[in-house]
N, C-alpha and C positions, 0 to 999 in steps of 0.2 A: 684171633690168630690170623697172621698176615700170610696171604696167599702169594705164591711165587708167579714171575711173570707167564711162565707156560701155562699155568693153571688158569691166568686170566685171558689167555688168548681163545678166541672163538673156535669151537671144535669144527666149523663149516668153512673155514678160510680157505681162499685160494693158496695154493703153494706154487711159488716161482722160484726155479733153481738161479742160484748165484752164478754157474758156469753154463756147461752145456746142458741140454735137454734133459728131462728125465727118462729113463728107459722106456716107461709105459706111459700113456696118455692118462690113464685113471690117476695117476700120482700127483696131477695138478689139481684134482678136486674141482675141475670146471663144472661137473655134472653130480647130481645126487640120485641116489637110488641106484639101479641097475644101469651100467654105463651105456649099453645099447640103446636105452632109451632116449638118451640125450636130453634129460630134462635139466635145463640150466640152474646151477646153484645161486638163484637170485638173492638168497640172503647174504651171499658172500660178494654180490655185486656183478655177477654173469648175466648179461640180457641178450636175448635174441633179437636180431634184426634182419632186414632184407633191402634190396636195392631195386630203384626203378627199371634200370637198365644193366642186367648183370653180365658178366664176362663170360662168353661161350667157352665151354672147355669139353667138347666132343659129347654134347648133350648130357654131361653129368647133371644129376640134381645136386642142389646144395643146400646146406643150413649154415647160417652165419650168426655168430656171437661176439659179443664184445665185453671185456672186462676193464674197468677202470678203477684203480684203487680208492678206497674210501678217504674222502677229504679231497680229492683232486677234481679238476674241472677242465674241459676241454674249451679252449677260446672258440668263439663263434666267428668262423671266417668263410664267406661265400666264394665259390669259383675256385677252389683249391683243395687238396687233401687235407683233412682236419690234422692239426697238430696234436696228437694225443700225448698226455702225460707220460713221464717216465713210469714204469710198472704195468703200463696197459697192455692188454694182449687182444689181437684179433685172432678169431678162431673161424676156419673154413672147412666145412665137412663135406665130402664128396661121396655120392652114392649113385646107384642105377637101380631100376627095376629088372630082375633077373629074367630070363626067358620063361622060367616058372612061376612069375608072377611075385616073387618075394624081393624084398628090398636087399641088396647086396652093398655093404659098406666097403669103399676101397681105401680112402685115406682122410686124414684130417690134418690140415696144416695151421700151423701157429706163426705169428708174428709177434715177438715179444719186445717191447720197448725197454732196452736196458740204458744205463747212463752212458755207454759207449756207443750206442745206436740200435738199429732194430736187428734182431736175431731171428732167423727163419728156422723152424723145426717142423719136420714131417713125420707123421705116424701113420704106418700102414696097419690095417686091420687084420687080425689073424683069422683062419679059416672058421673058428668057431664064433666069430663075430662077438667075442666077449671082451676084447680089449685091443689096443692098437700099439704095435712096438715102433720105436724110433728108427728111422730110416734115414741115413746120411748120402747114401750112395745113389738112391734113385732107382731106376730101371724101368723096362717095358713089361706090361702086364697083358695077356690076352683076357679081354673082357667079352662076355656074351650077354647081351642085354636087349630088353624091348624098347625100340626107339622108333618114334613116329609111326606106330602102328605095325612095325615089322621086327622080327628077330634078327639082330646083327652080331657079328663077332669081329672084333679090331683090337689093334694094339693101343693101349692106354700108356701114357708116360707119368711115371711118378717122378718129379724132377728131383735132381741132386741140389746140393748146396749153392753151386755155381750157377746152375740154371735159374734159380730162385733170384739170384743177384741181377741176372741180365734183365729179368723183366721189372724188377722192381727197383731199377738203378734211378738214382736222381742226384745229378752232379757228383757221381762217383760213389755215393753212399746208397744203402738199401732203405727204401721208404714204401709206406703202404700205397696202395692204388685205389680201392673201393670207396672209404668213407669220404664222400663230398657231400655238402649240405643239400644240393640239388638233386643228387642221386638218393639220398635219405629222405627227402621231403614226400613222405607217402604215409597212408594208414598201414598199422600192422596189427595182426589178430594175437593180442596177448592173452595169457590165461585169465585176465580179469575183463577181456573185450577188446573191442577194435579201438585203436586210437592213432593219432598222427605220432611217428616216431621223433620227430624234431621236438614237438611239444612235451612229449614223454621224457626224452632225455633232459630237457631244461626242467620239468616238475621233479625229476629224481636229483636234480642238482650235479648232473655229469656234463652238462653243457651250458655254457655261458648264455644267460640270457640277451639277445640282442637288442639295441636302442630301437632300430627301425628293422624288424624282421621282414624278410623277403618271402613272397609266395611263389618264387620261381622254382621249378623242378624240371629235371630231365625226364622225358615221356618214356614209357615202357614201350616194347615193340608192338604191342596190340591196342595201344592207346588210340581208340577211334577219332577223338576230336583234336589229335596232335597232327601236325603237318608231317610230310615224308621229309622235308628238310630237318625239322628238330629231331625226328626219330634216327634219322641218317647220322646227323652230327653227333647226337648222344652214343649211338652206336660206335663210331669211330672212336670217340673220346675214350669209351670203357675198354674197348678191344685192341686198340692201335696206339693210343696217346702216351702210354707209359713208356713205350720206346721212342715212339716218333713225337719228340717235343725237344726243344733247346737243351735241356737238362737230362735227356734219356740216352740210352744206349745206341741209337739210331740217329742222334743228332745230325751227323755228317751227311744224312740223306737230303737234308734241307726240307723235308717233309715233316709239318708240324701239325697235328690233328686234333688239337686240343679244342673243347666245345666253344670256348670264347674267341679262337681265332677266326679273325675275318679278313686276313691277307689272302686273296685268291690264290696267288702263286704258290706260296708255302703250304697252301692246302692241297695242291695238286693240280689245279687247273691250268691246262696247257703247259704243265711243267715237264721238261725232259728230266729223266731218271739220272742221277749222278753216277750209278753204277748199279745196273741191273742184271747184266749178262743175259743168261737164258729166262732169267725171271721177268723179262720184259715182254715175253711172248711175242715178239717181232713188232711191239707197238711202240709208238713215240712218245705218248704223254701218260703221266700218272693217271690224270683224269681229262678225257676228252668230252668236254660237254655235249650232251645229246648223242653219245655213242657210247653207251657203257662197254659193250662187247669190243670195243678198241682201246679201253683204259686199263692201263698196267695194274691199277688198284684192284679191279674186279677180277682180273686174270688171276692175279696172285692169291685172292681169296678162294678162288674156284679149284685152283692147282692142288693136287695132291704129290707133287714132286717135292722131295725134302728140301732141296736147295731153291726152290722157288715159291713155295707156299708161305702164305702169312696167315697168322703169326708164325714164326720159325718154329716154336716149340708150344706144346699145350694143346696142340690138336692133330688127330690124324683123320677125323672126318670133316668134310665140308659142311658149312652152317647152311642150309638151304634158305631157311628164313631170312638170315643175315644177308646173303647174296640176293635174294628177291628185292630187299629193301633197298641195298645199294643201287642195283640195276635200276630200279624205278627212280631214285632220286638223280641218278647221272643221266638217264634217259630223258627226262623231263626238264632238264637245265635250259 
């Protein structure tokens, strides 16, 4: 007896909508079992991963997952965001430890690679923490969380569709930010044990095996044997260069903060701002070597004024550890 096509399809496959995102996160089948447990559907090709230098988002904790359709492979390219095949999905989950010590899920963001480009979808978790609803308008939420040893309450921004496009802009199109070989080159604690992520992706057949593999990696914030220079440049690359690059939404600033950029002026050294207004803090240079507290770059990282702070969106809290790192880097130039 001949089986029809529907019966031949695996029951655990990932579901990708042809148009707008599904109303509920659970409909994608990215996770197995109870959704709240966030156990990746590895049989369907969903894989957890992490980054050496993550993006700061108001001290939110994050879990990341990637889905690459079976039979597709990511080209191995160093020094740039990986070119993921059509049908791939990047999944980033945001949560906090509440003031009562429990985990509080806030949102799960998706980037879905369609034939016409990357599609951003955001899902806000319900009060019962059983599922997440599609949210296209974004909005501010009051978060009470235990951060750096203290209980804090603050406004948390869930971005709308246009705000997603601002940070993910690349030559007018929407592109991913995080998956770069050097930022992925680290060990990860898989269910089967600890292994290098790059080697694992290659062994699984979702990443092309390079002819001459590099051992280069961006350091983490707490990597003791990494230089302050390398950590600061990786921090700026992750937190700033998605906008501050020639192809980004802040290209007209002339400030380009990619990790590989070696031009001191476009990196901000002795650079006058194109147009900073009050965001200059009364200072003359983006980076004044040897004088961090007279540098516009650090001033805007510290500021909590909406029209002055950097990044413009995605944070209401200042990143104390990031500020300390950039201050040390500039002061020691």
